[in-house]
C-alpha positions as CSV (number, residue, x, y, z in Angstrom):
1,X,0.0,0.0,0.0
2,X,1.0,3.6,-0.4
3,X,0.5,6.2,2.3
4,X,-3.0,6.8,1.2
5,X,-3.9,3.1,1.6
6,X,-4.1,2.4,-2.1
7,X,-3.3,-1.2,-3.0
8,X,-0.3,-1.3,-5.3
9,X,0.3,-3.5,-8.3
10,X,2.8,-6.3,-7.6
11,X,3.6,-8.6,-10.3
12,X,5.3,-12.0,-10.4
13,X,6.7,-13.9,-13.3
14,X,6.7,-17.7,-13.6
15,X,8.3,-19.6,-16.4
16,X,10.0,-21.4,-18.2
17,X,12.2,-22.5,-18.5
18,X,15.4,-19.9,-17.0
19,X,13.1,-22.0,-18.6
20,X,17.2,-24.9,-16.1
21,X,18.5,-23.1,-14.3
22,X,18.6,-20.1,-16.0
23,X,15.6,-18.1,-15.8
24,X,12.9,-18.7,-18.3
25,X,10.1,-16.2,-17.8
26,X,6.5,-16.5,-18.3
27,X,3.7,-14.1,-17.9
28,X,3.2,-11.7,-15.0
29,X,0.7,-12.0,-12.3
30,X,0.2,-10.5,-8.8
31,X,2.1,-11.9,-6.0
32,X,-0.3,-12.6,-3.1
33,X,2.5,-13.0,-0.7
34,X,4.0,-9.5,-1.6
35,X,0.6,-8.0,-1.6
36,X,-0.1,-9.3,1.9
37,X,3.1,-7.9,3.1
38,X,2.3,-4.5,1.7
39,X,-1.3,-4.5,2.9
40,X,-0.5,-5.8,6.4
41,X,2.7,-3.8,7.1
42,X,2.9,-0.9,4.8
43,X,5.9,0.2,2.8
44,X,8.1,0.6,5.8
45,X,8.1,-3.1,6.5
46,X,7.9,-4.5,3.0
47,X,10.5,-2.1,1.4
48,X,14.0,-2.0,2.8
49,X,15.1,1.1,1.0
50,X,13.8,4.6,1.4
51,X,13.8,5.3,-2.4
52,X,11.3,2.4,-3.0
53,X,8.5,4.5,-1.6
54,X,8.8,6.8,-4.6
55,X,8.5,3.8,-7.0
56,X,5.5,2.1,-5.3
57,X,3.0,5.0,-5.4
58,X,-0.1,4.5,-7.6
59,X,-1.3,1.7,-9.8
60,X,0.7,0.3,-12.7
61,X,0.3,2.7,-15.7
62,X,-0.9,0.9,-18.9
63,X,1.6,0.9,-21.6
64,X,0.6,3.4,-24.4
65,X,0.9,2.0,-27.9
66,X,3.9,3.2,-30.0
67,X,4.9,2.3,-33.4
68,X,7.7,-0.4,-33.8
69,X,10.7,1.1,-35.3
70,X,12.5,-2.1,-36.2
71,X,13.2,-3.0,-39.7
72,X,11.6,-6.1,-41.2
73,X,14.7,-7.4,-42.9
74,X,16.3,-10.7,-41.6
75,X,19.2,-10.1,-39.3
76,X,21.4,-12.6,-37.5
77,X,22.6,-11.7,-34.0
78,X,25.2,-13.8,-32.1
79,X,24.3,-15.5,-28.8
80,X,27.3,-15.7,-26.4
81,X,27.9,-19.0,-24.6
82,X,28.1,-18.8,-20.8
83,X,29.3,-22.1,-19.4
84,X,27.1,-24.1,-21.9
85,X,24.3,-23.3,-19.4
86,X,23.1,-19.9,-20.7
87,X,23.3,-17.8,-23.8
88,X,23.2,-14.1,-24.0
89,X,22.7,-11.3,-26.8
90,X,24.0,-7.8,-26.6
91,X,21.2,-5.3,-26.1
92,X,21.7,-1.5,-26.0
93,X,19.6,0.0,-23.2
94,X,19.7,3.9,-23.3
95,X,23.1,3.5,-25.1
96,X,24.5,1.0,-22.5
97,X,25.4,-2.5,-23.9
98,X,24.1,-5.3,-21.7
99,X,24.1,-9.1,-21.9
100,X,20.6,-10.2,-22.0
101,X,19.2,-13.8,-22.1
102,X,16.7,-14.2,-25.0
103,X,14.0,-16.4,-23.4
104,X,11.2,-18.0,-25.3
105,X,9.7,-19.4,-22.1
106,X,8.8,-15.9,-20.6
107,X,7.2,-12.6,-21.6
108,X,8.8,-9.7,-19.6
109,X,11.9,-7.8,-20.1
110,X,14.0,-7.6,-16.9
111,X,17.2,-5.6,-16.4
112,X,19.4,-5.6,-13.3
113,X,20.3,-2.1,-12.4
114,X,22.5,-0.1,-10.2
115,X,19.7,0.6,-7.8
116,X,20.2,-3.0,-6.8
117,X,22.2,-3.2,-3.6
118,X,21.7,-6.8,-2.9
119,X,21.9,-10.0,-5.0
120,X,22.4,-8.5,-8.5
121,X,26.1,-9.2,-8.9
122,X,29.0,-6.7,-9.5
123,X,27.6,-3.1,-9.6
124,X,29.9,-2.0,-12.4
125,X,28.2,-4.5,-14.8
126,X,24.7,-3.2,-14.0
127,X,22.5,-0.9,-16.0
128,X,22.7,2.7,-14.8
129,X,19.6,4.7,-15.5
130,X,21.2,8.0,-14.4
131,X,23.5,7.9,-17.4
132,X,20.6,7.7,-19.8
133,X,18.7,10.8,-21.2
134,X,16.0,8.5,-22.5
135,X,15.1,6.7,-19.2
136,X,11.6,7.1,-17.7
137,X,10.6,5.9,-14.3
138,X,7.2,4.1,-14.1
139,X,5.0,3.7,-11.0
140,X,4.6,-0.1,-10.4
141,X,6.5,-2.3,-8.0
142,X,7.0,-5.9,-9.3
143,X,8.0,-9.2,-7.9
144,X,9.2,-11.8,-10.4
145,X,9.6,-15.3,-9.2
146,X,11.8,-17.8,-10.9
147,X,13.0,-21.3,-10.2
148,X,16.4,-19.6,-9.8
149,X,15.1,-17.1,-7.3
150,X,13.2,-13.9,-6.8
151,X,13.7,-10.3,-8.2
152,X,12.0,-7.1,-7.0
153,X,11.7,-4.5,-9.8
154,X,10.3,-1.2,-10.8
155,X,8.5,-0.4,-13.9
156,X,10.6,1.6,-16.3
157,X,10.8,2.9,-19.9
158,X,14.0,3.1,-22.0
159,X,15.1,3.3,-25.7
160,X,16.2,-0.3,-26.7
161,X,18.1,-1.7,-29.6
162,X,18.8,-5.3,-30.2
163,X,20.3,-6.1,-33.6
164,X,18.1,-4.5,-36.2
165,X,15.1,-4.4,-33.8
166,X,14.4,-1.2,-31.7
167,X,11.9,0.6,-29.6
168,X,12.0,4.2,-28.6
169,X,10.0,3.7,-25.4
170,X,10.1,0.1,-24.3
171,X,8.5,-0.9,-21.0
172,X,10.9,-3.1,-18.8
173,X,11.4,-3.9,-15.2
174,X,14.6,-2.6,-13.6
175,X,15.6,-4.9,-10.7
176,X,16.6,-3.3,-7.5
177,X,16.8,-6.4,-5.2
178,X,17.3,-10.1,-6.0
179,X,17.8,-13.4,-4.4
180,X,19.4,-15.2,-7.3
181,X,22.8,-16.9,-6.6
182,X,23.4,-17.1,-10.3
183,X,23.8,-13.5,-10.6
184,X,26.8,-13.4,-8.4
185,X,28.8,-14.7,-11.3
186,X,28.2,-11.4,-13.0
187,X,27.6,-12.7,-16.6
188,X,23.9,-12.0,-16.6
189,X,22.5,-8.4,-16.9
190,X,18.8,-9.1,-18.0
191,X,16.2,-11.4,-19.5
192,X,14.3,-10.7,-22.6
193,X,11.0,-12.6,-22.8
194,X,10.1,-13.9,-26.3
195,X,7.1,-15.9,-25.4
196,X,3.7,-15.4,-27.1
197,X,2.6,-11.9,-26.1
198,X,-1.1,-12.9,-25.7
199,X,-0.2,-15.3,-22.9
200,X,0.6,-12.5,-20.5
201,X,-3.0,-11.3,-20.9
202,X,-4.4,-14.8,-20.6
203,X,-2.5,-15.4,-17.3
204,X,-3.8,-12.1,-15.8
205,X,-7.4,-12.9,-16.8
206,X,-7.1,-16.4,-15.4
207,X,-5.7,-15.1,-12.1
208,X,-8.5,-12.6,-11.9
209,X,-11.1,-15.4,-12.6
210,X,-9.5,-17.6,-10.0
211,X,-9.7,-14.8,-7.4
212,X,-13.3,-14.0,-8.3
213,X,-14.3,-17.6,-7.9
214,X,-12.6,-17.8,-4.4
215,X,-14.5,-14.6,-3.3
216,X,-17.7,-16.2,-4.4
217,X,-17.0,-19.5,-2.6
218,X,-16.2,-17.7,0.6
219,X,-19.5,-15.9,0.5
220,X,-21.5,-19.0,-0.4
221,X,-20.1,-20.8,2.6
222,X,-21.0,-18.1,5.0
223,X,-17.6,-16.4,5.2
224,X,-16.8,-12.8,4.9
225,X,-14.2,-10.9,2.9
226,X,-11.9,-8.7,4.9
227,X,-11.0,-5.1,3.6
228,X,-7.5,-6.3,2.9
229,X,-8.7,-9.4,0.9
230,X,-11.1,-7.1,-1.1
231,X,-8.2,-4.9,-2.1
232,X,-6.1,-7.9,-3.1
233,X,-9.0,-9.3,-5.2
234,X,-9.7,-5.9,-6.7
235,X,-6.1,-5.5,-7.7
236,X,-6.1,-8.8,-9.6
237,X,-9.1,-7.4,-11.7
238,X,-7.2,-4.1,-12.3
239,X,-4.2,-5.9,-13.4
240,X,-6.1,-7.9,-15.8
241,X,-7.4,-4.7,-17.4
242,X,-3.9,-3.3,-17.4
243,X,-2.5,-6.3,-19.2
244,X,-4.9,-5.9,-22.1
245,X,-3.3,-2.5,-23.1
246,X,0.4,-3.3,-22.2
247,X,2.7,-3.7,-25.2
248,X,5.2,-6.6,-25.4
249,X,8.8,-6.5,-26.6
250,X,7.7,-8.5,-29.6
251,X,5.1,-5.9,-30.5
252,X,7.5,-2.9,-30.2
253,X,10.1,-4.8,-32.1
254,X,7.5,-5.6,-34.8
255,X,8.4,-9.3,-34.6
256,X,6.3,-11.8,-36.6
257,X,8.9,-14.5,-36.7
258,X,12.3,-15.2,-35.3
259,X,14.7,-18.3,-35.1
260,X,17.2,-19.6,-32.7
261,X,20.0,-22.2,-33.1
262,X,22.9,-23.1,-30.8
263,X,26.1,-24.6,-32.2
264,X,26.8,-28.1,-30.8
265,X,30.5,-27.8,-29.8
266,X,31.0,-27.1,-26.1
267,X,31.7,-23.4,-25.5
268,X,30.6,-22.3,-29.0
269,X,28.1,-19.5,-29.5
270,X,24.6,-19.6,-31.1
271,X,22.5,-17.3,-33.2
272,X,19.1,-15.6,-33.0
273,X,17.6,-14.5,-36.3
274,X,15.3,-11.6,-36.2
275,X,12.5,-11.4,-38.8
276,X,13.6,-14.7,-40.2
277,X,12.5,-16.0,-43.6
278,X,9.2,-17.7,-43.4
279,X,9.7,-21.5,-43.6
280,X,7.1,-21.8,-46.4
281,X,9.5,-19.6,-48.5
282,X,12.4,-21.9,-47.9
283,X,13.4,-24.7,-50.2
284,X,11.1,-27.7,-50.2
285,X,11.7,-30.3,-47.5
286,X,14.0,-28.0,-45.6
287,X,11.6,-27.3,-42.7
288,X,8.9,-29.3,-41.0
289,X,6.2,-27.2,-39.4
290,X,3.8,-28.0,-36.5
291,X,1.1,-25.9,-35.2
292,X,1.5,-24.6,-31.5
293,X,-0.7,-26.2,-29.0
294,X,-4.1,-24.5,-28.8
295,X,-4.8,-23.0,-25.5
296,X,-1.3,-23.4,-24.0
297,X,0.6,-20.3,-22.8
298,X,3.9,-21.3,-24.2
299,X,5.6,-22.4,-27.4
300,X,4.5,-25.9,-27.0
301,X,3.1,-29.0,-28.8
302,X,1.8,-32.5,-28.0
303,X,4.5,-34.9,-26.9
304,X,4.3,-38.7,-27.6
305,X,6.4,-41.8,-27.5
306,X,9.5,-40.7,-25.7
307,X,12.1,-43.5,-25.7
308,X,15.8,-44.3,-25.8
309,X,16.6,-45.9,-29.1
310,X,18.7,-49.1,-29.5
311,X,22.3,-49.1,-28.5
312,X,24.6,-48.4,-31.4
313,X,27.1,-51.3,-32.1
314,X,25.2,-53.5,-29.5
315,X,24.4,-57.2,-29.9
316,X,20.8,-58.0,-30.9
317,X,19.8,-58.8,-27.3
318,X,20.5,-55.2,-26.4
319,X,18.9,-53.5,-29.4
320,X,15.5,-53.0,-27.9
321,X,14.2,-49.4,-27.4
322,X,13.6,-48.3,-23.9
323,X,10.3,-46.5,-23.1
324,X,10.7,-43.4,-21.1
325,X,7.3,-41.8,-21.1
326,X,4.2,-40.5,-23.0
327,X,3.3,-43.9,-24.4
328,X,-0.1,-45.4,-25.0
329,X,-2.2,-45.8,-21.9
330,X,0.0,-43.1,-20.0
331,X,-0.8,-39.6,-19.1
332,X,-0.9,-37.0,-22.0
333,X,2.3,-35.0,-22.4
334,X,3.2,-31.5,-23.6
335,X,6.6,-30.3,-24.7
336,X,7.6,-26.7,-24.2
337,X,10.3,-25.4,-26.5
338,X,12.3,-23.1,-24.2
339,X,15.6,-21.3,-25.0
340,X,15.9,-20.1,-21.5
341,X,16.1,-23.5,-19.8
342,X,19.7,-24.9,-19.5
343,X,18.8,-28.7,-19.7
344,X,16.0,-31.0,-20.7
345,X,13.3,-31.2,-18.0
346,X,11.2,-34.3,-17.6
347,X,8.9,-35.9,-15.0
348,X,10.5,-37.8,-12.2
349,X,9.9,-41.3,-13.4
350,X,11.2,-40.5,-16.9
351,X,14.5,-39.1,-15.4
352,X,15.1,-42.1,-13.3
353,X,14.5,-44.3,-16.3
354,X,17.4,-42.5,-18.2
355,X,19.5,-42.9,-15.2
356,X,18.7,-46.7,-15.0
357,X,19.5,-47.0,-18.8
358,X,22.9,-45.3,-18.2
359,X,23.8,-47.7,-15.5
360,X,23.0,-50.6,-17.8
361,X,25.1,-49.0,-20.5
362,X,28.0,-48.6,-18.2
363,X,27.8,-52.2,-17.3
364,X,28.2,-53.0,-21.0
365,X,31.6,-51.2,-20.8
366,X,30.1,-47.8,-21.8
367,X,32.6,-45.0,-21.5
368,X,31.8,-41.3,-21.4
369,X,34.8,-40.6,-23.6
370,X,32.8,-42.0,-26.6
371,X,29.2,-40.9,-26.5
372,X,28.5,-42.5,-29.9
373,X,27.9,-45.8,-28.1
374,X,24.9,-44.3,-26.3
375,X,21.3,-44.4,-27.7
376,X,19.5,-41.5,-29.1
377,X,16.6,-39.9,-27.3
378,X,13.6,-40.3,-29.6
379,X,10.2,-38.7,-29.4
380,X,7.2,-37.5,-31.5
381,X,6.1,-33.8,-31.2
382,X,3.2,-32.4,-32.9
383,X,2.9,-35.8,-34.9
384,X,6.5,-35.5,-36.1
385,X,9.5,-37.7,-35.1
386,X,12.5,-36.0,-33.6
387,X,15.9,-37.4,-32.4
388,X,18.3,-35.9,-30.0
389,X,21.8,-37.3,-29.8
390,X,23.5,-38.6,-26.7
391,X,25.3,-35.3,-25.9
392,X,21.8,-33.7,-25.5
393,X,21.1,-35.7,-22.3
394,X,24.6,-36.7,-21.0
395,X,27.6,-34.5,-20.2
396,X,29.9,-33.0,-17.7
397,X,29.0,-31.0,-14.6
398,X,31.9,-28.8,-13.9
399,X,32.7,-26.7,-10.8
400,X,31.8,-27.2,-7.2
401,X,28.3,-28.9,-6.5
402,X,28.0,-26.9,-3.4
403,X,28.0,-23.7,-5.5
404,X,24.4,-24.8,-6.7
405,X,21.6,-23.1,-4.7
406,X,20.2,-25.8,-2.4
407,X,16.7,-25.2,-3.5
408,X,17.7,-25.9,-7.0
409,X,19.4,-29.2,-6.1
410,X,15.9,-30.7,-5.7
411,X,15.5,-30.5,-9.6
412,X,18.6,-32.9,-9.9
413,X,18.0,-35.4,-7.1
414,X,19.0,-38.3,-9.3
415,X,22.5,-36.8,-9.5
416,X,23.0,-36.2,-5.8
417,X,24.3,-39.6,-4.7
418,X,26.4,-39.9,-7.9
419,X,28.0,-36.6,-7.4
420,X,28.8,-37.2,-3.8
421,X,30.5,-40.5,-4.8
422,X,32.6,-38.9,-7.4
423,X,33.7,-36.2,-4.9
424,X,34.7,-38.7,-2.3
425,X,36.9,-40.6,-4.8
426,X,38.9,-37.5,-5.3
427,X,42.0,-36.7,-3.2
428,X,40.4,-33.5,-1.9
429,X,36.8,-32.6,-1.6
430,X,37.7,-28.9,-1.8
431,X,38.8,-29.3,-5.4
432,X,36.5,-28.8,-8.3
433,X,35.4,-31.9,-10.0
434,X,34.2,-33.0,-13.5
435,X,31.5,-35.7,-14.0
436,X,29.8,-37.3,-16.8
437,X,26.2,-37.6,-15.8
438,X,22.5,-37.5,-17.2
439,X,21.7,-33.9,-17.9
440,X,18.0,-34.1,-17.2
441,X,16.1,-32.0,-14.6
442,X,13.1,-33.2,-12.8
443,X,9.8,-31.3,-12.7
444,X,6.5,-33.1,-11.9
445,X,3.1,-31.7,-12.9
446,X,0.1,-31.1,-10.7
447,X,-2.5,-34.0,-10.6
448,X,-4.9,-33.8,-13.5
449,X,-2.5,-31.8,-15.7
450,X,-0.5,-33.0,-18.7
451,X,2.9,-34.3,-18.0
452,X,5.2,-31.3,-18.8
453,X,8.6,-31.8,-20.7
454,X,10.8,-28.8,-21.4
455,X,13.1,-29.0,-24.4
456,X,15.8,-26.5,-23.3
457,X,19.1,-25.5,-24.8
458,X,20.1,-29.1,-25.9
459,X,17.2,-29.2,-28.4
460,X,18.5,-25.9,-30.0
461,X,21.9,-27.5,-30.6
462,X,20.2,-30.0,-32.9
463,X,17.4,-28.1,-34.5
464,X,17.2,-24.7,-36.1
465,X,13.9,-23.6,-34.7
466,X,11.7,-20.8,-36.1
467,X,8.9,-19.4,-34.0
468,X,6.0,-17.7,-35.9
469,X,3.4,-15.4,-34.3
470,X,-0.1,-15.0,-35.5
471,X,-2.5,-11.9,-35.3
472,X,-4.2,-11.7,-31.9
473,X,-7.0,-9.6,-30.6
474,X,-4.6,-6.5,-31.0
475,X,-1.4,-6.0,-32.8
476,X,0.5,-6.2,-29.5
477,X,-1.3,-9.3,-28.4
478,X,0.0,-11.7,-31.0
479,X,-0.3,-15.5,-30.2
480,X,1.7,-18.5,-31.0
481,X,1.0,-19.8,-34.5
482,X,3.5,-22.5,-35.3
483,X,7.1,-23.7,-34.9
484,X,9.2,-25.0,-37.7
485,X,12.3,-27.2,-37.5
486,X,15.2,-28.0,-39.6
487,X,18.3,-30.0,-38.8
488,X,21.2,-27.6,-38.2
489,X,24.7,-28.1,-39.4
490,X,27.8,-27.3,-37.4
491,X,27.5,-23.6,-38.2
492,X,23.9,-23.2,-37.2
493,X,22.6,-23.2,-40.8
494,X,19.3,-25.1,-41.6
495,X,20.1,-28.2,-43.9
496,X,18.2,-29.9,-46.6
497,X,17.9,-33.2,-44.8
498,X,14.5,-34.8,-45.4
499,X,14.4,-36.7,-42.1
500,X,14.5,-34.8,-38.9
501,X,15.2,-38.1,-37.1
502,X,18.6,-38.3,-38.8
503,X,21.4,-38.6,-36.2
504,X,24.3,-36.0,-36.4
505,X,27.6,-37.8,-35.7
506,X,29.9,-35.1,-36.8
507,X,30.4,-33.8,-33.3
508,X,30.0,-36.1,-30.3
509,X,31.8,-33.8,-27.9
510,X,29.7,-33.7,-24.7
511,X,28.7,-30.4,-23.1
512,X,30.5,-29.1,-19.9
513,X,27.8,-27.4,-17.9
514,X,28.9,-25.1,-15.1
515,X,26.7,-25.9,-12.1
516,X,26.9,-22.2,-10.9
517,X,25.0,-21.0,-14.0
518,X,22.3,-23.7,-14.4
519,X,18.8,-22.1,-14.9
520,X,15.5,-23.5,-13.6
521,X,12.4,-23.1,-15.7
522,X,10.2,-20.4,-14.4
523,X,7.1,-22.4,-15.0
524,X,7.6,-24.4,-11.9
525,X,7.1,-21.5,-9.6
526,X,3.6,-20.4,-10.7
527,X,0.9,-20.8,-8.0
528,X,-2.8,-20.4,-8.2
529,X,-3.7,-17.1,-6.4
530,X,-5.5,-17.5,-3.1
531,X,-6.9,-14.9,-0.8
532,X,-8.3,-17.0,1.9
533,X,-4.9,-17.4,3.7
534,X,-4.1,-13.7,3.6
């Protein structure tokens, strides 16, 4: 609340994917916890810095439409590799060059600024709004929640340029406090959400509907709504109206399509292609296109028949495929294609099946120095067969396991015992280690929901992926239309291979993932809003 008692807009982002443990970001919604703190204790208790009171006054201003100034010509921008666990592009914000993660699993634009005195990493690397003549301060206070931690931000506007795309007055969230251990490494300065813009509106409307239903239920069962609960519920409704007029980065950049591809060699860069050529204008048989899943918030499609293929060079007795999940008679599955998640994310049972298959492979004299003896990971997405080579799900974890935030270790429980065993076998536990392990994170879905799989960065090392937006209710509310895929060569160029299930053996080098940089998908942090506990 501000000093007049007005409830403030507090927004939380969930995602994707960082989509592993980098932060993937999905759409914004009100944080009940933060709202309760504000309503119950006022700005003095909920805000630890005096300057925050100036940021928090008033409701979030709706973004006024502006014309996108980006050119429509195709342009390739390099993505910089950070420990094989995240990739960034250089974005100019008010004339300051920042390293920003392009994230197809989220929708907001976050930047870590010099106002951040806690948890944002080295100050000299942060965005400084006082050096910009085009910076404008907004009026909303925002809480973004990711699998990798939380970030408290203030609404801001700035001139943004990324490759050929630009906006004279782009809304973004400037972070002034964070609880994200990954930021201490200093390589990340922001996150650029590239998810379907319409989803942010759908999330806000769904949250408002959930709160409205809860209010009605409390009244039906003889309960009463306190003034504080009414302010919270009213704020959800106001945020839903605000989301309808807010413009996304995709809208201000004039994006209708873009592509992402990551080179397969460990430590090598990737590419994001703005305003990419439409797949139907490419040579025949280069791309296969699937429609985005109707009604889902993310770039997603139906997933079926996930399995490990036969062992190459194995005897006939060991040539059978190993079913991992999404088979006949099992729960329905959805695959989310997320550039902001470091690894593949799967349900718990599937991850353990992969671990068990690797144990059997080792018993057959499998050796991590030659991943070509491992089976492919095969699946059908959107009715189309896909194959990921072994280096997509097996690799090295480098660095000290203790550097990983304890709450994130829960996403890698199948590695815990194995990692500790490797550490005790070394002469000194204090020394960093290298380990060849299954690179799959665990994320279980809620009862009654589809089993969620996230195809993170390993997928983009195999497939050149084009995301195409369709016209939504308004120009700035475009929705996911389709995803198109082509096998990528070693230089991230789409190839003419007719079969997407063809296995690439030209580079079997395994990834070396820095454990301190892993991103957890944002999607796992989203919770249904509740006011009865406030």
